[in-house]
C-alpha positions in Angstrom: 23.1 -9.0 -0.9 23.9 -8.7 -4.9 26.4 -5.4 -5.5 25.6 -5.5 -8.9 21.5 -5.7 -8.1 20.1 -1.9 -8.4 19.2 0.0 -5.5 15.6 1.3 -5.9 16.5 4.6 -4.4 18.7 5.2 -7.3 16.6 3.6 -10.0 13.4 5.1 -9.2 12.8 8.9 -9.1 9.4 9.1 -10.7 7.3 6.0 -9.1 4.4 6.8 -11.0 5.3 4.4 -14.2 5.8 1.5 -12.0 2.1 0.6 -11.9 1.6 1.9 -15.4 4.8 -0.4 -16.6 3.2 -3.5 -14.8 -0.1 -3.1 -16.0 0.9 -2.9 -19.2 2.6 -6.0 -19.2 -0.1 -7.7 -17.8 -2.3 -6.6 -20.3 0.0 -8.8 -22.6 2.8 -6.1 -23.8 6.0 -7.9 -23.1 9.3 -6.5 -24.5 10.4 -3.1 -23.9 9.1 -2.0 -27.4 5.7 -3.0 -26.8 5.7 -1.3 -23.2 7.2 1.5 -24.8 4.5 1.4 -27.9 1.7 0.9 -25.5 2.7 3.4 -22.5 4.1 6.6 -24.5 6.6 6.5 -21.8 9.7 8.2 -22.6 12.9 6.5 -22.6 14.2 7.4 -19.1 10.4 7.2 -17.2 10.1 3.6 -19.0 13.5 2.8 -17.5 12.7 3.5 -14.4 9.5 2.2 -13.9 11.0 -1.7 -15.7 13.8 -2.2 -13.7 12.2 -0.6 -10.4 9.9 -3.0 -10.8 12.3 -5.7 -11.1 14.2 -4.7 -8.3 10.6 -4.8 -5.8 9.9 -8.4 -7.6 6.9 -7.4 -9.1 8.0 -8.5 -13.1 10.5 -10.7 -14.2 12.1 -11.3 -17.3 12.6 -14.5 -19.4 14.1 -12.9 -22.9 12.8 -11.1 -24.5 9.8 -10.9 -22.6 8.6 -9.6 -19.6 6.6 -11.2 -17.0 4.6 -10.2 -13.9 4.3 -11.6 -10.4 0.3 -11.7 -9.5 -1.4 -9.4 -7.0 -0.9 -11.9 -3.2 -4.7 -10.0 -2.6 -7.3 -8.4 -4.8 -9.7 -6.0 -3.1 -11.2 -4.8 -6.3 -9.1 -1.1 -6.0 -6.5 -1.4 -8.5 -4.1 1.6 -7.4 -4.6 -0.7 -3.6 -3.6 -4.0 -4.6 -0.6 -2.6 -6.6 0.5 -0.9 -3.4 -0.3 -4.1 -1.3 1.6 -6.3 -3.4 4.7 -3.9 -4.1 5.0 -4.0 -0.3 4.5 -7.8 0.0 7.1 -8.2 -2.7 9.5 -6.2 -0.1 8.3 -7.5 2.6 8.8 -10.9 1.9 12.8 -10.1 1.1 13.3 -7.7 4.5 13.9 -10.1 7.0 16.5 -9.8 9.8 18.4 -13.1 9.1 18.8 -11.7 5.3 17.9 -8.3 4.4 17.4 -7.8 0.5 18.8 -5.0 -1.4 15.4 -3.1 -0.8 15.3 -3.6 2.5 15.8 0.5 3.0 12.3 1.1 1.2 10.6 -0.5 5.0 13.7 0.1 7.5 13.3 4.0 6.8 9.7 3.5 6.9 10.4 1.7 10.3 12.5 4.2 11.4 10.0 7.1 11.4 7.1 4.5 12.8 9.5 3.6 16.1 11.3 6.5 16.7 7.4 8.7 16.4 8.6 10.8 13.8 4.9 12.3 12.8 6.0 15.1 10.2 9.4 15.2 8.6 11.2 17.7 5.5 12.6 15.3 2.5 16.0 17.6 3.2 16.4 16.8 7.0 19.8 15.6 7.0 18.9 14.5 10.7 16.2 12.1 9.8 18.3 10.7 6.8 21.1 9.7 8.9 19.1 8.5 11.5 17.5 6.0 8.9 21.1 5.1 8.1 22.0 4.7 11.8 19.0 2.5 11.8 20.1 0.3 9.0 23.3 -0.7 10.6 21.9 -1.0 13.8 19.9 -4.0 12.0 22.6 -5.4 10.4 21.2 -4.0 6.8 24.4 -3.1 5.0 23.5 -2.3 1.1 26.6 -2.2 -1.1 27.0 -1.5 -5.0 30.4 -2.5 -7.2 31.6 1.3 -5.6 31.2 0.1 -1.9 28.9 1.0 0.7 25.5 2.7 0.0 24.6 5.7 2.2 21.5 7.6 2.9 21.4 11.0 1.6 19.5 13.8 0.2 18.4 12.8 -3.2 18.1 8.9 -2.2 15.5 10.4 0.9 14.1 12.8 -2.0 13.6 9.9 -4.3 12.2 7.5 -0.5 9.5 10.4 -0.4 8.3 9.8 -3.6 8.2 6.1 -3.4 6.9 6.1 0.0 4.0 8.5 -0.9 3.2 6.7 -4.0 2.7 3.0 -1.9 0.7 5.3 0.6 3.5 5.1 3.5 3.3 8.7 4.2 1.6 12.1 2.7 2.9 15.0 1.2 1.7 17.9 3.3 3.5 21.0 1.6 6.5 21.8 -0.4 9.3 19.5 1.3 7.0 18.5 4.2 5.7 14.7 4.3 3.5 13.4 7.4 4.4 9.8 8.1 0.4 8.8 8.1 -0.3 5.0 5.9 -3.3 4.9 4.1 -6.2 4.0 6.2 -7.4 1.5 3.2 -3.9 -0.2 3.7 -4.2 -1.0 7.2 -7.5 -2.1 7.2 -7.0 -4.4 4.8 -3.9 -5.6 6.3 -6.1 -6.8 9.4 -8.5 -8.3 7.0 -6.0 -10.4 4.9 -4.4 -11.2 8.3 -7.3 -12.7 9.7 -8.0 -14.9 7.1 -4.7 -16.3 6.7 -5.2 -16.9 10.5 -8.3 -18.4 9.9 -9.4 -16.3 12.7 -12.2 -13.0 12.8 -10.5 -12.3 16.3 -6.9 -12.1 16.1 -4.4 -11.3 18.5 -2.7 -7.9 18.2 0.9 -9.6 18.5 0.0 -12.3 15.7 -1.2 -9.4 13.6 2.4 -7.6 13.8 3.9 -10.5 13.0 1.5 -11.1 10.1 2.7 -7.6 8.8 6.2 -7.9 9.6 5.8 -11.1 7.2 4.5 -9.3 4.8 3.6 -5.7 4.0 5.2 -3.7 7.1 8.1 -3.6 9.9 6.5 -2.6 13.0 8.3 -3.0 16.3 5.9 -3.1 19.7 7.8 -0.8 22.3 7.4 -2.2 25.8 4.1 -4.1 24.8 2.8 -0.4 22.9 2.2 0.6 19.1 4.0 3.0 17.3 1.4 6.0 17.6 1.2 6.4 14.0 -0.5 2.7 13.7 -2.3 3.6 16.8 -3.7 6.0 15.5 -4.8 4.6 12.3 -6.1 1.6 14.8 -8.5 4.3 16.6 -9.9 5.8 13.5 -11.2 2.1 12.3 -12.6 1.8 15.5 -14.4 5.0 15.6 -15.2 4.2 12.1 -17.1 0.7 13.5 -14.5 -1.1 10.8 -12.8 -2.9 14.0 -13.2 -3.6 17.5 -9.8 -3.9 20.0 -10.7 -5.7 22.6 -9.4 -8.3 25.3 -9.7 -11.9 24.5 -8.0 -14.6 26.6 -4.8 -14.4 29.2 -2.5 -13.4 26.6 -0.6 -10.1 27.5 -2.3 -6.8 26.8 -0.9 -4.1 23.9 -1.8 -0.8 24.6 -2.3 2.0 22.0 0.0 4.9 22.3 -1.2 9.1 22.3 -5.1 7.5 22.0 -8.0 8.7 24.0 -10.1 6.1 25.4 -12.8 5.0 23.7 -15.8 2.8 23.4 -14.7 -0.2 21.6 -11.4 -0.2 22.7 -10.6 -2.4 26.3 -8.5 -1.2 28.5 -6.5 -4.6 28.4 -6.9 -5.0 25.3 -4.5 -7.4 23.1 -6.9 -8.6 19.8 -8.5 -7.0 17.2 -11.7 -7.9 15.5 -13.3 -6.8 12.2 -16.5 -6.1 12.3 -17.1 -5.0 8.6 
């Protein structure tokens, strides 16, 4: 992990330019001057867009030109495709045996999921110190040239903005946020996982393993999914888009804090994509 590499929770205070800059480069504006002319972004916002994309891994540079990294999946929804591409780049660099420097983005979200923190405020010291403790317990120790990097209120505010932009959380009111991911993101992740694994019916444990490698960091807690993810899956069943069923002899994986419903087997261990 490089001490000289930027840290995205410092770099990006306003995440909107990330997609604006990416799209500009994709259209063929490959130098800083060309991107600036095309996007009409102020210098500070342009720097946030360029440097943030480099740190995420969605653009690179061969002097004097920038180039984009292709989206791994395309749904036809540019906003969703960008979100999934950014999360994919972060996830591929956020592996427990060798944490990338930007792993804080996904580790912070994992903390909220696993600790069942469903609503929080951006200036809640207990939450952002809990996130830092979560880092330490998992061996993630980002450093800059000035020393160890820690979570604080400014980084927490920047994280909430970036996490909202990426579809991981929603702003409720003021500084208050809900830990609810974009339902489309979860649904598409199930479809892409099924495609990658070559199955229409995928084991829930296989899906979680795919998520950890490709999109989000999620743990099973005593063979139960986190409540936030469970609610999204429940809604997808309710909408008739998936079924959660029992298949084979793999152990059951429970959904947390959701009622019984048609389409969810009592000893479920698999997800079937219906539409």
